[in-house]
C-alpha positions in Angstrom: 0.0 0.0 0.0 3.0 2.3 0.7 4.4 1.8 -2.8 1.0 2.5 -4.3 0.7 5.7 -2.2 4.1 7.0 -3.3 3.3 6.1 -7.0 -0.1 8.0 -6.8 1.6 11.0 -5.1 4.3 11.1 -7.8 2.2 10.4 -10.9 -1.1 12.1 -10.1 -1.1 14.5 -7.3 2.4 16.1 -7.4 1.8 17.5 -10.9 -1.3 19.2 -9.6 0.3 20.7 -6.5 -1.5 18.3 -4.1 -0.5 16.2 -1.2 -2.0 12.7 -0.6 -2.9 12.3 3.1 -5.2 9.3 3.2 -6.0 6.4 0.9 -8.3 3.4 1.0 -8.7 0.5 -1.5 -12.5 0.2 -2.3 -15.0 -1.2 -4.7 -18.7 -0.3 -5.1 -21.0 -2.2 -2.7 -23.4 -4.7 -4.2 -22.0 -4.6 -7.7 -19.3 -6.3 -9.7 -16.0 -6.0 -7.9 -14.0 -3.3 -9.7 -11.3 -2.0 -7.3 -10.3 1.6 -7.1 -8.8 4.0 -4.6 -10.3 6.8 -2.6 -7.7 9.5 -1.8 -7.9 12.4 0.6 -5.8 15.3 -0.7 -4.9 18.9 0.2 -3.5 21.6 -2.1 0.0 22.9 -1.4 -1.0 26.5 -2.2 -3.0 28.9 -0.2 -6.0 28.8 0.2 -5.9 25.1 1.0 -8.4 23.0 -1.0 -9.4 19.6 0.5 -10.7 17.0 -2.0 -11.7 13.3 -2.2 -10.5 11.8 -5.4 -11.5 8.5 -7.0 -8.4 6.9 -8.7 -8.7 3.9 -11.0 -6.2 1.8 -12.8 -6.3 2.3 -16.6 -7.6 -0.6 -18.7 -4.9 0.0 -21.4 -1.8 0.1 -19.2 -0.2 -0.1 -15.8 -0.8 3.5 -14.9 -3.4 5.2 -12.7 -5.8 8.0 -13.7 -8.1 10.4 -11.9 -11.7 9.3 -12.5 -13.9 11.5 -10.2 -13.3 14.4 -7.7 -15.4 15.7 -4.9 -14.9 18.8 -2.7 -14.7 17.9 1.0 -17.0 20.9 1.7 -19.7 19.2 -0.3 -19.6 16.2 2.0 -22.7 16.1 4.3 -22.5 12.7 6.0 -20.2 9.7 6.6 -21.9 6.5 7.5 -19.6 3.7 8.8 -22.6 1.2 9.1 -21.5 -0.3 12.5 -19.5 1.3 15.3 -19.2 -1.8 17.4 -18.5 -4.6 14.9 -15.9 -4.8 12.1 -17.7 -3.9 8.8 -15.7 -2.8 5.8 -18.8 -1.0 4.2 -19.2 2.7 4.5 -21.2 5.5 2.7 -20.2 9.0 1.7 -23.1 11.5 1.1 -22.2 14.2 -1.5 -24.8 15.3 -4.0 -26.0 11.7 -3.8 -25.1 8.7 -1.7 -22.0 6.7 -2.7 -21.7 3.2 -1.2 -18.2 1.6 -0.8 -16.7 -1.6 0.4 -13.1 -1.3 1.7 -10.5 -4.0 1.4 -10.3 -4.1 5.2 -11.9 -2.5 8.3 -8.6 -1.0 9.3 -8.2 0.9 6.0 -11.8 2.1 6.3 -11.2 3.4 9.9 -7.9 5.1 8.9 -9.6 6.8 5.9 -12.5 8.0 8.0 -10.2 9.3 10.7 -8.2 11.2 8.0 -11.5 12.7 6.7 -12.4 13.8 10.2 -9.0 15.5 10.9 -9.0 17.3 7.6 -12.5 18.6 8.3 -11.5 19.8 11.8 -8.3 21.5 10.6 -9.4 23.2 7.4 -13.1 23.4 7.1 -14.7 23.4 10.5 -17.8 22.3 8.6 -20.7 20.3 10.2 -20.2 16.9 8.7 -22.3 14.2 10.4 -20.4 11.0 11.2 -22.8 8.2 11.7 -22.1 4.8 13.3 -18.4 5.9 13.8 -16.7 5.2 17.2 -16.1 8.3 19.2 -12.7 6.9 20.0 -11.8 6.8 16.4 -12.6 10.5 16.0 -10.6 11.6 19.0 -7.5 9.4 18.9 -4.9 8.8 16.2 -5.1 5.7 14.0 -3.2 2.7 15.7 0.1 1.4 14.6 0.4 -1.3 12.0 -0.6 -1.2 8.4 -2.8 1.7 8.8 0.0 3.6 10.4 2.1 2.9 7.4 -0.6 4.0 5.1 -1.3 7.4 6.4 0.5 7.8 9.7 3.7 9.5 8.6 2.2 12.2 6.6 -0.5 12.9 9.2 2.0 13.2 12.0 4.0 15.6 9.9 0.8 17.4 9.2 0.1 17.6 13.0 3.7 18.8 13.9 3.9 21.4 11.2 2.9 24.8 12.3 3.5 28.0 10.3 5.6 30.7 12.0 4.0 33.9 13.1 5.3 37.3 12.0 6.7 38.2 15.4 8.5 34.8 15.6 10.1 35.4 12.2 11.2 38.9 13.3 12.7 37.6 16.6 14.6 34.9 14.7 15.9 37.4 12.2 17.0 39.7 15.0 18.8 37.0 16.9 20.6 35.9 13.8 21.7 39.4 13.1 23.2 39.7 16.6 25.1 36.5 15.9 26.4 36.9 12.4 28.4 33.7 12.7 25.3 31.6 13.4 25.2 30.4 9.9 29.0 29.9 9.5 29.6 28.4 13.0 26.5 26.6 14.3 28.4 25.1 17.3 29.4 28.5 18.6 25.9 29.8 18.1 24.5 26.8 20.1 26.9 27.4 23.0 25.9 31.0 23.3 22.2 30.1 23.4 23.0 27.5 26.1 24.8 30.1 28.2 22.0 32.6 28.0 19.5 29.9 29.0 21.5 29.1 32.1 21.5 32.8 33.1 17.7 32.9 32.7 17.3 29.8 34.9 19.4 31.3 37.7 17.3 34.5 37.6 14.1 32.4 38.0 15.4 30.5 41.0 16.4 33.7 42.8 12.9 35.2 42.1 11.3 32.1 43.6 13.4 32.3 46.8 12.6 36.0 47.2 8.9 35.3 47.3 9.0 32.7 50.2 8.4 35.4 52.9 5.3 36.5 51.1 4.1 32.9 50.9 4.4 32.5 54.7 2.4 35.7 55.3 -0.3 34.3 52.9 -0.4 31.0 54.8 -0.9 32.8 58.1 -3.8 34.8 56.7 -5.4 31.5 55.5 -5.2 30.0 59.0 -7.0 33.0 60.5 -9.7 32.8 57.9 -10.3 29.1 58.7 -10.7 30.0 62.4 -13.4 32.6 61.5 -15.2 30.0 59.4 -15.3 27.6 62.3 -16.9 30.3 64.5 -19.6 31.1 61.9 -20.4 27.4 61.5 -21.0 27.1 65.2 -23.5 30.0 65.2 -25.3 28.6 62.1 -25.7 25.3 63.9 -27.4 27.0 66.9 -29.7 28.9 64.6 -30.7 25.8 62.7 -31.7 24.1 65.9 -33.9 27.0 66.8 -35.6 27.1 63.4 -36.3 23.4 63.4 -38.9 23.8 66.2 -40.5 26.7 64.3 -40.7 24.6 61.1 -42.6 21.9 62.9 -45.1 24.3 64.3 -45.6 25.9 60.8 -46.2 22.4 59.3 -49.0 21.8 61.8 -50.6 25.2 61.0 -50.4 24.5 57.2 -52.0 21.1 57.6 -54.9 22.6 59.7 -55.5 25.3 57.0 -55.6 22.8 54.2 -58.2 20.7 56.0 -60.3 23.9 56.6 -60.0 24.8 52.9 -61.2 21.3 51.8 -64.2 21.5 54.1 -65.2 24.9 52.7 -64.8 23.7 49.1 -67.0 20.7 49.8 -69.7 22.9 51.4 -69.7 25.2 48.3 -70.0 22.3 46.0 -72.8 20.8 48.0 -74.6 24.1 48.1 -74.2 24.4 44.3 -75.7 20.9 43.7 -78.7 21.7 46.0 -79.3 25.0 44.3 -79.1 23.3 40.9 -81.7 20.7 41.8 -84.0 23.3 43.5 -83.8 25.7 40.5 -84.2 23.2 37.7 -86.3 20.4 39.2 -88.9 22.4 41.1 -92.3 23.0 39.6 -94.5 25.7 41.2 -97.8 24.9 42.7 -99.6 27.1 40.2 -98.1 25.2 37.3 -99.1 21.9 38.9 -102.6 23.1 39.4 -102.8 24.3 35.7 -101.7 20.9 34.5 -104.1 19.0 36.6 -107.2 21.3 36.6 -106.5 24.1 34.1 -109.3 25.4 31.9 -108.7 24.5 28.2 -111.6 26.6 26.9 -110.7 30.1 28.1 -107.8 32.1 26.7 -106.3 32.7 30.2 -106.6 29.0 31.0 -104.9 28.0 27.8 -102.1 30.5 28.4 -101.6 29.1 31.9 -101.5 25.6 30.6 -99.0 26.6 27.9 -96.7 28.1 30.6 -97.1 25.1 32.8 -96.4 22.6 30.1 -93.3 24.5 29.0 -92.0 24.6 32.6 -92.7 20.9 33.0 -90.8 20.1 29.8 -87.9 22.1 31.0 -87.9 20.2 34.3 -88.1 16.8 32.6 -85.4 17.6 30.1 -82.8 19.0 32.6 -79.4 17.4 32.1 -78.7 15.8 35.5 -75.1 15.6 36.7 -73.4 12.3 37.6 -74.9 10.8 40.7 -78.2 12.8 40.7 -80.2 9.9 39.5 -79.3 8.0 42.7 -80.9 10.6 45.0 -84.3 9.5 46.2 -85.7 13.1 46.1 -84.7 13.3 42.4 -86.3 10.0 41.6 -89.5 11.0 43.3 -89.6 14.3 41.5 -89.1 12.6 38.1 -92.1 10.3 38.9 -94.2 13.3 39.8 -93.3 15.0 36.5 -94.1 11.8 34.5 -97.5 11.6 36.2 -98.3 15.3 35.5 -97.2 14.9 31.9 -99.5 11.9 31.4 -102.4 13.5 33.1 -102.2 16.7 31.1 -101.6 14.9 27.8 -104.8 12.9 28.4 -106.8 16.0 29.3 -105.5 17.9 26.2 -106.1 14.9 23.9 -109.7 14.4 25.1 -110.5 18.1 24.7 -109.1 18.5 21.2 -110.8 15.3 20.1 -114.1 16.7 21.2 -113.5 19.9 19.3 -112.6 17.9 16.1 -115.6 15.6 16.4 -118.0 18.5 17.1 -116.7 20.4 14.1 -116.9 17.4 11.9 -120.6 16.8 12.8 -121.5 20.5 12.7 -124.2 21.1 10.1 -124.5 24.8 10.5 -122.1 25.7 7.8 -123.6 23.7 4.9 -123.8 25.1 1.4 -127.6 25.8 1.7 -126.6 29.2 3.3 -124.1 29.9 0.4 -126.2 28.7 -2.6 -127.2 32.2 -3.8 -123.6 33.5 -4.1 -122.1 30.0 -4.8 -119.3 30.2 -2.3 -117.6 27.7 0.1 -118.0 28.1 3.9 -115.0 29.7 5.5 -113.2 27.9 8.4 -111.1 30.7 9.6 -113.0 31.0 12.9 -112.2 27.3 13.6 -108.6 27.8 12.6 -108.3 30.9 14.8 -109.7 29.0 17.8 -107.5 25.9 17.3 -104.3 27.9 16.7 -104.4 28.9 20.4 -103.5 25.3 21.1 -100.6 25.2 18.7 -97.9 25.4 21.4 -99.7 22.7 23.3 -99.6 20.5 20.2 -95.9 21.1 19.9 -95.5 20.1 23.5 -97.6 17.0 22.9 -95.5 16.2 19.8 -92.3 16.3 21.9 -93.7 14.4 24.9 -96.4 12.0 23.7 -95.9 11.1 20.1 -98.6 8.5 20.0 -101.3 10.9 21.3 -100.1 13.5 18.8 -100.4 11.1 15.9 -103.8 10.0 17.2 -105.0 13.6 17.2 -103.7 14.1 13.7 -105.6 11.2 12.4 -108.8 12.3 14.2 -108.5 15.8 12.7 -107.9 14.5 9.2 -110.8 12.0 9.4 -113.5 14.4 10.6 -112.3 17.3 8.5 -112.3 15.2 5.4 -115.9 14.3 6.0 -116.8 17.9 6.5 -115.0 19.1 3.4 -116.4 16.3 1.3 -120.0 17.4 2.1 -119.2 21.0 1.5 -117.3 20.5 -1.7 -119.9 18.1 -3.1 -122.7 20.5 -2.5 -120.6 23.4 -3.9 -119.9 21.5 -7.1 -123.5 20.4 -7.5 -124.6 24.0 -7.4 -121.9 24.9 -9.9 -123.1 22.2 -12.3 -126.7 23.4 -12.0 -125.7 26.9 -12.8 -123.4 25.7 -15.6 -126.0 23.5 -17.2 -128.5 26.3 -17.1 -126.5 28.7 -19.2 -128.5 27.9 -22.4 -131.9 26.5 -23.2 -130.2 24.0 -25.5 -128.0 22.7 -22.7 -131.0 22.3 -20.4 -132.9 20.4 -23.0 -129.9 18.1 -23.7 -129.1 17.4 -20.0 -131.8 16.2 -17.6 -131.9 17.6 -14.1 -133.2 15.2 -11.4 -133.8 15.9 -7.8 -132.9 18.8 -5.6 -129.3 17.9 -5.6 -129.1 19.0 -9.2 -127.2 16.0 -10.6 -126.9 15.9 -14.3 -127.7 13.0 -16.6 -127.9 12.4 -20.3 -125.4 12.0 -23.1 -124.3 13.9 -26.1 -126.0 13.0 -29.3 -124.0 11.5 -32.1 -122.2 13.9 -34.4 -123.9 14.9 -37.7 -121.8 14.3 -40.6 -121.2 17.5 -42.7 -122.6 17.8 -46.1 -121.4 20.8 -48.0 -124.2 22.3 -50.1 -124.8 25.5 -51.9 -124.7 28.9 -50.4 -128.5 29.2 -50.4 -128.8 26.1 -48.0 -125.8 27.0 -45.7 -127.9 28.7 -43.1 -130.3 25.7 -42.9 -127.4 23.5 -42.0 -125.9 25.6 -39.2 -127.0 23.0 -36.7 -124.6 20.5 -38.2 -121.5 22.7 -38.6 -118.2 21.6 -37.1 -117.9 23.2 -33.6 -115.0 21.4 -31.9 -116.5 18.0 -31.4 -119.9 17.9 -29.8 -122.4 20.9 -30.3 -122.6 23.8 -32.8 -120.6 26.7 -31.7 -123.3 29.1 -33.0 -125.9 27.6 -30.7 -124.3 29.2 -27.7 -124.0 33.0 -27.7 -121.1 35.0 -26.2 -123.1 35.8 -23.1 -123.6 32.1 -22.2 -119.9 31.4 -22.7 -119.0 34.4 -20.6 -121.3 33.1 -17.9 -119.6 29.7 -18.0 -116.2 31.3 -17.8 -117.3 33.3 -14.7 -118.7 30.2 -13.1 -115.5 28.2 -13.7 -113.4 31.1 -12.5 -115.5 31.4 -9.4 -115.1 27.7 -8.6 -111.3 28.0 -8.8 -111.3 31.2 -6.9 -113.3 29.6 -4.1 -111.1 26.5 -3.9 -107.8 28.4 -3.9 -108.1 30.3 -0.7 -109.8 27.3 1.0 -106.9 25.0 0.2 -104.2 27.5 1.0 -105.8 28.4 4.4 -106.1 24.8 5.4 -102.6 24.0 4.4 -101.3 27.0 6.3 -103.3 25.9 9.3 -102.0 22.3 9.2 -98.4 23.5 9.0 -98.8 25.8 12.0 -101.1 23.8 14.1 -99.2 20.5 13.8 -95.8 22.2 13.8 -94.6 20.9 10.5 -92.4 23.9 9.5 -89.3 23.5 11.6 -89.1 20.0 13.2 -90.9 17.7 10.8 -89.8 14.4 12.4 -93.3 13.0 13.0 -94.5 10.2 10.8 -97.6 10.8 8.6 -100.9 10.5 10.5 -102.2 8.2 7.7 -102.2 4.5 8.2 -99.9 2.2 6.3 -98.0 5.0 4.4 -94.4 4.4 3.4 -92.2 7.5 3.6 -89.9 8.0 0.6 -86.2 8.6 1.1 -86.2 12.4 1.5 -83.0 14.4 1.7 -83.9 16.8 4.5 -86.5 17.6 7.2 -88.0 20.4 5.1 -88.8 18.1 2.3 -90.3 15.6 4.8 -92.5 18.3 6.3 -93.8 19.2 2.8 -94.5 15.5 2.1 -96.4 15.0 5.3 -98.5 18.2 4.7 -99.4 16.9 1.2 -100.4 13.5 2.6 -102.8 15.2 5.1 -104.2 17.6 2.4 -104.7 14.7 0.0 -106.8 12.9 2.7 -108.8 16.0 3.7 -109.5 17.1 0.1 -109.6 13.8 -1.6 -112.8 14.7 -3.5 -111.5 18.0 -5.1 -109.7 16.4 -8.0 -112.6 14.1 -8.8 -115.2 16.9 -8.6 -113.0 19.2 -10.8 -112.6 16.5 -13.4 -116.4 15.9 -13.4 -117.1 19.6 -13.8 -114.6 19.8 -16.7 -116.3 16.9 -18.4 -119.7 18.6 -18.0 -118.3 21.9 -19.4 -116.8 20.0 -22.3 -120.2 18.3 -23.0 -122.1 21.5 -22.9 -119.8 23.3 -25.4 -116.4 22.0 -26.4 -115.4 25.6 -26.9 -115.4 25.7 -23.1 -112.2 23.7 -23.1 -110.5 27.0 -24.3 -111.8 28.9 -21.3 -110.9 26.1 -18.9 -107.4 25.8 -20.3 -106.7 29.5 -19.9 -108.2 29.7 -16.4 -106.7 26.5 -15.1 -103.2 27.5 -16.5 -103.4 30.9 -14.8 -104.4 29.4 -11.4 -101.6 26.7 -11.7 -99.1 29.5 -12.5 -100.3 31.5 -9.5 -100.2 28.5 -7.1 -96.7 27.6 -8.2 -95.5 31.1 -7.6 -96.9 31.0 -4.0 -95.6 27.5 -3.2 -94.5 25.0 -6.0 -94.8 22.0 -3.6 -98.2 22.9 -2.2 -101.2 20.6 -2.4 -103.1 23.1 -4.5 -100.3 23.4 -7.1 -100.0 19.7 -7.4 -103.8 19.1 -7.7 -104.4 21.9 -10.2 -101.4 20.7 -12.2 -103.0 17.2 -12.4 -106.4 18.7 -13.5 -104.6 20.9 -16.0 -103.4 17.7 -17.7 -107.0 16.6 -18.1 -108.0 20.0 -19.5 -105.1 19.9 -22.0 -106.1 16.4 -23.0 -109.7 17.5 -23.7 -108.4 20.5 -25.6 -106.2 18.2 -27.8 -109.1 15.8 -28.2 -111.3 18.7 -29.5 -108.7 19.7 -32.0 -108.3 16.1 -33.2 -112.1 15.8 -33.5 -112.4 18.9 -35.6 -109.6 17.6 -37.9 -111.3 14.2 -38.1 -114.6 15.8 -39.1 -112.8 17.9 -41.8 -111.6 14.7 -43.3 -115.2 13.3 -43.3 -116.6 16.2 -45.2 -118.9 15.2 -48.2 -119.8 17.7 -51.0 -123.1 17.9 -53.0 -122.9 17.2 -56.7 -125.8 19.5 -57.6 -124.9 22.8 -56.0 -121.8 24.9 -56.1 -119.4 24.7 -53.2 -118.6 28.3 -52.2 -116.9 28.9 -48.8 -116.5 25.5 -47.1 -118.1 25.3 -43.7 -115.0 24.1 -41.9 -113.2 27.2 -43.2 -115.8 29.4 -41.5 -115.6 27.2 -38.5 -111.9 27.8 -38.3 -112.5 31.5 -38.6 -114.9 31.4 -35.7 -112.6 29.3 -33.6 -109.6 31.6 -34.3 -111.7 34.7 -33.4 -112.9 33.2 -30.2 -109.5 31.8 -29.3 -107.7 35.1 -29.8 -110.2 36.7 -27.4 -109.8 34.0 -24.8 -106.1 33.6 -25.0 -105.2 37.3 -24.9 -102.3 37.6 -22.4 -102.6 33.9 -21.4 -99.8 31.8 -20.0 -100.4 28.8 -22.2 -100.3 30.6 -25.6 -98.0 27.9 -26.9 -100.7 25.3 -26.7 -103.0 27.4 -28.9 -100.2 28.1 -31.4 -99.7 24.3 -31.8 -103.4 23.8 -32.3 -103.5 26.6 -34.9 -100.8 24.9 -36.9 -102.6 21.5 -36.8 -105.9 23.0 -37.7 -104.7 25.2 -40.6 -102.8 22.4 -42.1 -105.9 20.2 -42.0 -107.9 23.1 -43.5 -105.4 23.4 -46.4 -105.4 19.7 -47.1 -109.2 19.3 -47.0 -109.8 22.4 -49.1 -107.7 20.8 -51.8 -109.5 17.5 -51.3 -112.9 19.1 -51.7 -111.7 21.1 -54.8 -110.5 17.9 -56.4 -113.9 16.1 -55.7 -116.0 19.0 -56.8 -118.1 18.4 -60.0 -120.4 21.5 -60.1 -117.8 24.1 -59.2 -114.4 24.3 -61.0 -111.4 23.3 -58.9 -109.7 26.7 -59.3 -112.8 28.5 -58.1 -113.0 26.3 -54.9 -109.3 26.9 -54.2 -109.4 30.6 -55.1 -112.4 31.5 -52.9 -111.5 29.4 -49.8 -107.9 30.4 -49.8 -108.9 34.1 -50.3 -111.2 33.7 -47.2 -108.4 32.1 -45.2 -105.9 34.8 -46.2 -108.4 37.5 -45.3 -109.0 35.9 -41.9 -105.3 35.4 -41.0 -104.5 39.0 -42.2 -107.3 40.4 -40.0 -106.5 38.4 -36.9 -102.7 38.8 -37.2 -101.8 35.5 -35.7 -98.0 35.6 -35.6 -97.5 31.8 -35.6 -99.4 31.5 -38.8 -97.5 34.1 -40.9 -96.1 31.3 -43.1 -99.6 29.8 -43.7 -101.0 33.3 -44.4 -98.4 33.8 -47.1 -99.0 30.4 -48.5 -102.8 31.0 -48.6 -102.2 34.2 -50.5 -99.9 32.4 -52.9 -102.5 29.7 -53.5 -105.3 32.2 -54.0 -103.3 34.2 -56.5 -102.2 31.1 -58.5 -105.7 29.7 -58.8 -107.1 33.0 -59.7 -104.7 33.3 -62.5 -105.3 29.7 -63.6 -109.1 30.2 -63.6 -108.8 33.4 -65.7 -106.5 31.8 -68.3 -108.6 28.7 -68.6 -111.9 30.7 -68.9 -110.6 33.2 -71.5 -109.8 30.5 -74.0 -113.6 30.0 -74.8 -114.7 33.3 -76.4 -111.8 33.3 -79.0 -111.2 29.6 -79.3 -110.5 29.3 -83.1 -108.2 32.4 -83.0 -106.3 30.9 -80.1 -105.9 27.6 -82.0 -104.7 29.4 -85.1 -102.0 31.4 -83.4 -100.9 28.4 -81.3 -100.2 26.7 -84.7 -98.3 29.8 -85.9 -96.1 29.7 -82.7 -95.6 25.9 -83.3 -94.2 26.5 -86.8 -91.9 29.2 -85.5 -90.7 26.9 -82.8 -90.0 24.2 -85.4 -87.6 26.6 -87.2 -89.8 28.3 -89.8 -88.9 32.0 -90.1 -91.6 34.4 -88.9 -91.8 36.2 -92.2 -92.2 32.9 -94.0 -95.1 31.6 -91.9 -97.6 33.4 -94.3 -96.5 31.0 -97.1 -97.6 28.0 -95.1 -100.8 26.7 -96.6 -102.7 26.3 -93.3 -101.5 29.7 -92.0 -101.5 32.0 -95.0 -103.1 35.4 -95.0 -106.4 34.2 -96.4 -106.8 31.7 -93.5 -106.0 34.4 -91.0 -108.6 36.8 -92.4 -111.1 33.9 -92.4 -110.5 33.3 -88.7 -110.6 37.0 -87.8 -114.0 37.4 -89.6 -115.5 34.8 -87.3 -114.9 37.1 -84.3 -116.4 40.5 -85.0 -116.8 42.9 -82.1 -120.5 42.0 -81.6 -119.6 38.3 -81.3 -116.8 39.0 -78.9 -119.0 41.1 -76.7 -121.6 38.3 -76.8 -119.0 35.8 -75.8 -117.7 37.9 -73.0 -121.3 38.4 -71.7 -121.8 34.6 -71.6 -118.4 34.3 -69.9 -119.5 36.8 -67.2 -122.7 34.9 -66.6 -120.8 31.6 -66.2 -118.3 33.1 -63.9 -121.2 34.6 -61.8 -122.6 31.1 -61.5 -119.3 29.7 -60.4 -118.5 32.3 -57.7 -120.3 32.6 -54.4 -121.7 35.8 -53.0 -119.9 35.8 -49.6 -116.4 36.5 -50.9 -117.5 39.2 -53.6 -114.7 38.1 -55.9 -116.7 38.5 -59.1 -115.4 42.0 -59.9 -111.8 40.9 -59.0 -112.0 38.0 -61.3 -113.7 40.1 -64.1 -110.9 42.7 -63.9 -108.3 40.0 -64.0 -110.0 38.5 -67.1 -110.0 42.0 -68.7 -106.2 42.3 -68.1 -105.6 38.8 -69.4 -107.8 39.4 -72.5 -105.9 42.6 -73.3 -102.6 40.8 -72.9 -103.7 38.1 -75.3 -105.0 40.8 -77.8 -101.6 42.5 -77.7 -99.9 39.1 -78.2 -102.0 38.4 -81.3 -101.3 41.8 -82.8 -97.6 41.3 -82.1 -97.7 37.9 -83.9 -99.6 39.5 -86.9 -97.0 42.3 -87.2 -94.0 39.9 -87.0 -95.4 37.0 -89.2 -97.6 38.9 -91.6 -95.7 42.2 -92.1 -97.3 44.7 -94.5 -100.4 42.6 -94.9 -102.6 45.3 -93.3 -104.6 42.6 -91.4 -106.0 43.8 -88.0 -108.6 42.6 -85.5 -112.2 43.7 -86.0 -112.1 45.4 -82.6 -109.6 47.5 -80.7 -108.4 47.7 -77.1 -110.7 50.6 -76.4 -113.6 48.5 -77.8 -112.7 45.7 -75.3 -112.6 48.1 -72.4 -116.1 49.3 -73.3 -117.3 45.7 -73.7 -116.0 44.7 -70.2 -117.4 47.9 -68.6 -120.8 47.7 -70.1 -121.2 44.0 -69.3 -120.2 44.6 -65.6 -122.6 47.5 -65.3 -125.5 45.6 -67.0 -125.3 42.9 -64.3 
């Protein structure tokens, strides 16, 4: 190892001005054994740099090379693995942990000791040495191989100290005084020896001179020891005196401690007694109120409320540990339980009597309210019962079974009372509703004083479209929305029905809201809804919070109390629909408004839910009416002997739209009407075309023109925004069929002339030049003149007069389209005339051939014919 150390110093470190102080032969722990050396070095120049260098033998030769270098100041921890046993493994913690396996434990210890010394000498850095023997860090490395490895240089490192400036100056001064010191070292040494002897003699004389002073000092010390003995004697006597005082003070302290414990116990006992007296004592007045208090007078009820609250506080007081073992406390608790049971029984019996009496009370029947058709108000009962609300809350917290029993009793008796009142109320509403028209009274039989309605709607009459002269006679069979003719009931009757239906809903709304508010307050279901529903065999859903549970319980109670409302409303709706299916429009608007109002007040209320269910029925009836009208449109049959005119379902749609726009003005459910409009208008369009195709008496173009003109006029007048596209389509169809009818009709007065010029245009289309058409045998000038002679002005006027009469027969009086059609025919005739003249000018140039009548003649013909009729 010594040879290797010298070789490394010579080859690697000396060229870099470094000294090798420690070395250890290692290999990486846990991996393939590749030996290398870890060297601890210091630089020879100032400032000194201390490094740990990894040196490895080169693979290509027998020389060593520096592989990796670490600064000793970067070292944070040295872990020797085991301080008590020999273990060659150790770790060095630089930027990461390096694990090494030394060739021997001695080399490892020597290297770690060298690292410790270098750190102490040059760095003074806090390096943590773990699992390293403290002896190894304090002592030098033992002799042997380790000594040979690093000992010599380390000792030299320990002995070497740099001279200070003053020492250098003293040595230089001494050597100047002795110039021969360098040339004659023996003489210089003898001189130094002589001077040293002189100094030793001076020291001995000084010591001998100070002997007298030492004797004086010893004498003073003896006197001081004497004084100390005297003081110790006095302190001993004082200590004996204080010992007896200490014993007496200990006895006094023990006595005071016992007195303090006694006082503390008395205070605690008094506190416990005051606690029991303050929180478990019920006054005689409260006891008397619970046992004999008057539950009918306001003062008696107030006294019972105060007493019940005091009793509940006494029963719910949180007793301290050990109180339940006191006989007085046990007796007081038994007294409280007896008072609670007694008062709960008295309160339950009293409220049961109130509920039963109200349920059997016949004084508020509907007989007193028939004239104004109103429901009896129960606000006096609610006002009286709300005085017991706090007592009900007390009963709910103390006797749950009695509380639930009272709830069931209230629901049972009030449901009977409301059932009678609501039934009578709806019977009166049905009587008033059925008596709105004479026709309705004749159709529905009234039996008995209860006013129940019987009878059924007659089967629908199938529509037969006849001429305009017989339309009024068939008004009884017009399409009305499913059941009866809409013209049989006047506006006053429908308005009366609307008021009756509105009054029914307006009476039910405050009744239900008042009852629901009373139930919530009286049975205390707003804040602590932990009671189960008072209805038998009802399974609670999994509700997320107590507020939802309270709403659910209130709805259950309301459903039981007002179980007949939804049935009666559906019956009333069915009756209104039978009387006049237009009533479904009124009911849809009114019901939607009340549902919207109820949801704004309380979306989860019984009224909102019930009216929402009934609204579904009303909407279903409305949709059924729309479907019935469409179905009857499809079943329309036309007469083969009379002209069609304006179809009856077109006028029925007009009546429906006018009424619906009046009813649905500012309504919440406008979307339902818009959807119905779209369905109806599409059905009208389809069936108008169907009737036009089937018509034999009236031309198809006339049926389409008149009916779509009527539809366009209706939609333009009513300005229904959702039917803008259909309005434009109706106008387009009307215009197209008007033009088609005019063109088809005008071909009859000048038929041969039309055929002649159609042949001319055909020759031109085949490639014959226009100026050469006159040379065609069938279309020469002679043939043209022959055809023109057949249509003199007199004959043309006669033909137009016959055309006017025919058009008059085709058109109906209601739409007043005759003049419109006649004017269109005039324009079309003039257009054809100009076309004929243009063809004569182009195909027969210079022939001088003209028509026997002019445009001015035609205008006079059309005007005179129109005026004559």
